N, C-alpha and C positions, 0 to 999 in steps of 0.2 A: 325438440328444442334446437335453437340455432347452434351450430357447431363452430361459429367463428364470431369475431367481435365487431363486425361491420354494423353500424347503426342503419336501420332500415325503417322507413315509415310503414305503419301497418295498414293493410287493406281490408282485413276481415273485421267483422263486427262481433263475432263469437256470441250471437244471440242465443243459440241453442248448442248443446254439447255435440261435438264432432268426434267420432272415434279416431284417436291418434294411433298411427302405426307404431309398432314396438321399436323400430329404428328407421333412420333415413337410409334408403338404399343409395349406394354409390357404386356404379359399375366398376368392377375390378377390385373393389375393396371389401365388400360384404355381400351376403346372400340377398337375393330378391325375396320379397314376401310371396306367399302362395298366390297363384294366378287368380283365385277367386276372392282374395282378401277385400277387394274394392267393389265387388259385384253389387252388394246391397246399396252402397252409396251411389254408384253409377246408375242403378235402376230407378233412382228418383227423378231422372230425366226421361220422361215418357215421350215417345214419338208424337209429334204434333203439339208439344207443349208451347204455349204462347211465349213470345219474347218477353212480355211483361212478367211472366211467372218464372222464367229461367233463373233470375237472381235469387229466388226463394228456394230453389231446390237444394237439397243437402249436398249434391255433387258440386254445385257452384260455391256454396259456402265452405265446403271442405277444401276445395281447391285454393280459396283465399287463405283459409286457416293454415293449410299445409305450406303455402308460399311464405306466409309470415313466420311460421315456426321452423323453417329451414328444411322441410320435407319436399325437395324440389322435384325429384322423380315422381313422387306420389301426387304432387300437385298436377303435373302433366297428365298422369294416368286418369285422374277423375275429371279434369277439365276437358279432356278429349271427348268425353261423353256429352258434355255441354256443347262444345264446338260442333259436333255432328248434328245437333238439332238447330243450328242457326243457319238461316238462308244465306246463300252467296250474295255478296254485295251489300250486306248490312253492317251498320256500325257495331252491332252486337257480335257479329262474327269476327270483325277486326279486333275488338276488345279482347275477346276470349283468346284469339290467336296471339295477341300481344302478351297476355298473361302466361300462356304456355311457353312462348319463346323467352320471356323473362325468367321463368323457372328453369328453362334449359340453360340460359346464360349463367344463372347462379350455380347450377350443377357443374357446368364446365369449370367455373372458378374452383369449386371444391375438388375437381379432378385434376387441377393443375394445368388447365388449358386456357390461358388468358386470351390468346388470339381468337379462339373459337367463341369465347364469351363476348369479346368485342364485336365480332360479326353478328352474333345474336342480338346484342344491344341495338345495332343498326337496324335489324329486322323489326325489333319491337317499335322503334321510332317510326319506321315506315308504316306499320300497322296503325299506330296512333295518329298519324297524319290523316288517316281516313275516318277519324272520329271527330265529331263536332266538339270544339273546345268550349268548355264551360257548361255543357249540357251533360247530365249524368247518363251513362250507358251501363245498364245492368247495375245501377246504383253506384257506379264508380265514375269519377271524373278522370279524363285522360291525364290531367295534370298530376294526379296522385301516382299514377303508374309511371309517368315520366320522371317524377321525383325519385322513384326507385332505380330507374335506369341511370340517372345522373349520379346517385349515390354509388352504384356499382361501377360506373366509369371512373369516378374519383378514386375508388378503392384500387381499381386496376392500374391507374396511373401512378399510384404510390407503391406498387409491388415491384 
């Protein structure tokens, strides 16, 4: 569940149930989940999976669900497995990297590090500039991710 009151547009479709972690890990505040907690989810991204199939993996869907639900560290953890299967120089790699950095920015806010969050928002926007506007990438439009960055920036400006 979201741990704060910031409104955020949802990216996940929640088509199939995703195992939700028992708590959102925040470094320095609570314990990490066991190292193997995400192994089954990450294993849904097979080596050589096609770019067209990446968005249908449980790892990608879980990453979006975790981002939407405020599990930012967990989002990064599972999306990294997706990112590792995207070829360099592709819009898919840029989109996954943007999502990972967005999760990191959200986590930095939760940790009370607004300057780090702002820097990460800049990185997200840089990655999104390499994505074709208006054309879905892994089922997402860069505009939807950018809306989350803008919401986060507005929140940071009011803090």
